[in-house]
N, C-alpha and C positions, 0 to 999 in steps of 0.2 A: 511511236509513242504512247501509251493509254496513260490517260489524265485520272488520278484515282484522287477523289474528295471524302474526306472524312468529318462528319458535323452531325453531332447527336444531341437532342434535346431531352434534360432530365426532368421531370415533373416531381418536385418535393413535396411532401405534404406535412412537414414540419411548421409549426405555428410561426405566423410571422412572416412567411417567405412565399409568395406567389408562383414563381417559376421561376428555374434556372437553365442556362445554356453553357453548353459547352463545345467549343468547336476546334478543329486542328486545321492549321495553313501551314503551307511552306513555300520553299524557293530553292532553286536547284541551277548551276550555271556548269557550263563547260566550254574550253577552248584554249586559247594559247596565250603566252603573255611574255614579255621580256624589256629589255631596257639596258644603258648604260649609264656611268658616271666618270667624270674627269675633273680634273683641278689644273687650272691655269694652261687648258687647252690639252692634256696629256690625260689618254685613258687610265685611270687604275683599277676599274672594275665594269666587265662587260657581261652582263648576264645575257647569254643566247637565248634565242625563243625556245620556251618551255610549255608544257602543259599544265593548264589550270582547270582545278574544278573545286565547286564550294556547295554545302546545303544548309539550308536553313528551316528549322521547323519550329514554330508557334504555338502553344495551347493559350487558348482563350476563354476565359470562365465568367459569365455575367448572370445578374439575377435581379429581382425585384420584390422589395418588401410590399407587404398589404398597405402601407401609405405613401407609397411611391417614391422610396428611397433606391436608387440603382445601386448596386455594389458589383465588384468583378477583380481580376486578376489575371495576369498572364506572364507566362515565362517564355523567354527565347533561349531556347535549348541549344544554339549555335552559341551566344553569347556569353551562356553559364558556363560552357566548357572551356571558354576561352577566359572567363575573368579568373586570372588568378589572381590571389590576394583580395578579391573583392567577394563579400559575402552575399551581396546582392545583386551581381551580376545577372542581368537579364529577366530579374522578377520584378516585378510592379504589381501593387495592390491598390484600388480607387474604390472611392465611394464618392455619389453623386447626386444633389438633390436641388430642381430645378436650375438656376444660373451657376451653382456654385459646385465646386469639386476637388475633390483632397486626392494626391498620388503619394505613395509612399513605395522607395524601392528605386530601381533603375530608371529613373525619367529623367526628364531635361528641369536643369535648373531656370528660376524666373528667367532669365536674361536669354537662354537659349529658346524657350519655349514662346516667347513672345516676337521672336525675330524669323524671318525667311532670308537667308543667306544669299547672297547674289548668286552663289555658283550652284543654288537648287532651283534657279528660275526655270520650269519646263526643262528638266535634266532627263534623258531617257536612260542617264547611266552607263557604266561599262563592267564587266565582269571583273574587273581589278580595282573599280573606284580612280581610274585615274583622275578623271575629272574633279575630283574632290580630295586629294591627297596631295597635290603638289603644296609645294611652299609658300605660295600664294593663298591658299585657302585658309579662311578661319571658321568653324563652324562648332567650336565648344569653349565655353567661358568658365575657366575654373572646376566645371564638372568632372567628378572622380578624383579630386585632389585627395580627399580621403578613402574611403572604403567604396564609393559609389552608392551608397543610400541617401537618397534625397528628398525631403517631404516638401511639396508643393501644394500651394493655393491656389485657384483659379476663380474668378467670378466675371462673367459675361453682363454687360448692361448694353443695348442698343449694338453699335456697332464696335464697341471697346470691349476689349479682356484684359483684365487684370492678373497678375501673376505676383507670387511671395515665395520663397524657396528659404532653405536652409539645408545645408549639409556638415555634420557634425564630427568631429574626431571622435571613434568609438574603437580604439587601438585596444584590446583585450589586455597590454600590458600597462594602459593607463594613456589613453590621448590627451595631448597637451597643447597641441595647433588649435587656434581659434576658429570657430564655425564659420564658414563661407555663408554670406545671406546675398540674398539676390530680390531683385523687384525689375518687373517688367511690364510695358503697355502697348498692346497691339490694336490696330483700327483697321478693319476691312469693310469694303461696301462695294457692289457692284453697281454700275452706271450703264443701264443698256448693255452695251458689248463690252464695257470696259470693267476690269476688277482691280481698285485699288487697294494696296496693304502697305502700313508704315508701322515701324516699331519701334521703341526705343527703351532701353533700361541698363540698369546697374548693378555689377556682382562684384563683390570682393571680400576681403578681411581685414581685420585692423593689424593683425602679424604680418610685418613684410620682414624677409630677410634675405640676404645675398644668396644667389644661387649660381651653380656653374652650368654653362651651356656646353651640352655635346652633340656630336655630330657621328651617327654611326654608319661610318662608308661602306660597310659591309653588306647594308640594310638599303636596297633599292627601294623599299615601299616603306620606309619609315614615315611618319608625319612631321609636319612643320616641327624643326628642331628647335625654335621658338615657342616651348610650349606654354600654354595658360597657365600650367601650374606653377611657372618661372616667376610669375608676376602676382602682386599682393591685390589687384582690383584692376576692375575695366568698365569703362563706359563705353556703350555700344550704340548705336543708330543705324537702322537699315530702312531703305523706302525701296518698295517694289511697285511695279505697275505692269499689268497684263491685259491684252485684250484678244481679239478675234479678227485682225484685219482678212486674215487667209484663213485659216481653220482656227490657229492659236497663235499669239506672239506675244511675247515677256520681256520685260528689262528690268532688272534691279541693280540698284546702288548701295553699298555698304560702309560704313564708316566706324572705327574704334580707335579711342584713346586706352591704351593700357598703361598703367602706372604702376611702378616696384621698386625696390631697392638693388642694385644701383644703375636700372633703368628706366627710361620714357620711353613708350612705342607709340605710334601711328599707325593703323591699319586700315587702306580703302581696298576696294574692291568693285567690280562692274561684272553683270554676267547678261548673255542674251538666249533666249531661247526660241524656237520655231517648231511647231507641229502641222504639217499638212498632210491630209489622208494618214496613210500608214507611216509616215515618215517623220522622224524627231531629228532634230539638230539642236545642239548646245555649245555654248561657248563661255570662258569666266576668265580674268585676270585679277590677281590683287598683290598686295607690296605691302612688307612691314618696312618701317623706317625706324630706326630704332638707337637712340643718344643715349650716351653712358654719363651720366650725373658728376659733376665736378672735373670734367675733361672734356673742354672744349674742342671741338673738330674731330672726337672720336665719336665714331658711329659705324654701323654696317647696315646695309639693305638686303631684304630677301625678298625675293618676287617669283611666281611661277604663273604659267596659263594651263588650262586644261579644255579639251575638246572632245565630243562624243556625239556618236549617231547610232540611230536605231531605226530599226525596222520591224514592225509588227506584225508577227507570222499569224496571229488569231489563235485562240484558244487558250491564250496565257503564255505563248512562246514569243521570244523577241530574239532578233538578229542585233547586236552590239558591237560597235567600236571605239576604242578609246584612245587619246594620248595626252599624255601631259609633259611638262618642261619646267625644270627648278632651276633658278639660279643665285647666288649670294656673291656680293660684293661687301668683305669687309676690308674696310679702310685702304689700308696699301697691302693688305695679306693676298692670300691667294684667292681666285677667283673659281669657285665650283658650280658645275653644271651637270644635271640630273635629269636623263630622259627615260620615260615607260609609256608601255603601249600594249594594248589587247584586242582581240578579236575573237568573239565564240558567241554561244546561245544564252539566253536566260529562258527559265520556265518558272511559272507561279501556279502553285495548286490551291 
C-alpha cells in the first residue's frame, strides 16, 4: 500500500498575518469484529464475525499574526458526517497567545481536558475501540449534552494547567436548559525517567431532572448506558503515573462522584499500559455503583474491562487486537453480560 501525504503551506500577504499552514491528515482501519450479549446466562443476541472498515480525515489550518498570536481551526470529516443534530460536530476554532488559549466548537470540556482517564494509559487502541467502549469506562463528563459546541479557556503556569468551559443550549426553537459549566486543573512533571500527571475538576449544571435509563440490547457497540447526560453534575479526580522501567510502563487510577436526581453514583477505574519495542499492551477495569435516593438498598452496579494489544509495523501501520466484557447487576433483576472483540490493521497518514 502506498502512503500518500498531503500537506501544503500557503503564504498570505494580507496585512497583520505572517503565514498560514494547511495540512491534511488521516487514518484508516480494516479487519474483523464480533460479539455476543446474554441475560441471566441466556444468549439473546449473537453477532458473528463480520468485516470492519473505517476512515477518518482531518483538515488542520493554523497561522500566526505579526504580534505573535497563533490562531487556527480543524475539521474532522468522520465526526462531522456522524454528528447528527450537532451543528459543531468535528469542527474546532482556536486562538493562542503565550500560555493562554481559547477553543470554540467540538472540543473537550474543562473536566475532560484536565484528565487522562485510566483507560487511556499507553493504550495502543483497537479497530473497534473495545478497550474504551465497555460499561466500566468513563471518558466524557456531560460534554455534548446540548449541541456539542463548547467554549474552553486554558492557561498554563509552570507544571499546572487550568481549564474553564461552558456549553450552552442554543436550540433554534428556544433553548431552556441551563448551561453546563466546567473547571479543571492538571499537574504534569517529569522526574528523570518518571512522568507524573494528576488532574481534578468539576462539571455540572444547576438544572437536575429525573431521567429514564435505556439499554439498547440490539446494539452490541453502544456506550455505557449510564450516560453522563443523565446526571446533573460530576466531580472527578484522576491520578496517573508513567515511567520507563522497560521501554515504557504506565499506571492510572480514576475516581468520579456523579450527583443527579434521583441518583447518586460513584465510578472508579484502574488502567495499566506497557510498551516494549514494537509491542504494546493495555488493560483497564472500571465500575459504576449507583444508589437511588429515597429507596435504601435500591442500587445497581455496572462494570467492565477492556484489553488491547498492538504491534507497530512501521510507516504508520499497526496490527491491533481488542477485547472487552461488560456486566450489570440490577439488584434482584436480570444479569446482563456483553462481549466484544476485534482484530485488524490500522493506518495513519
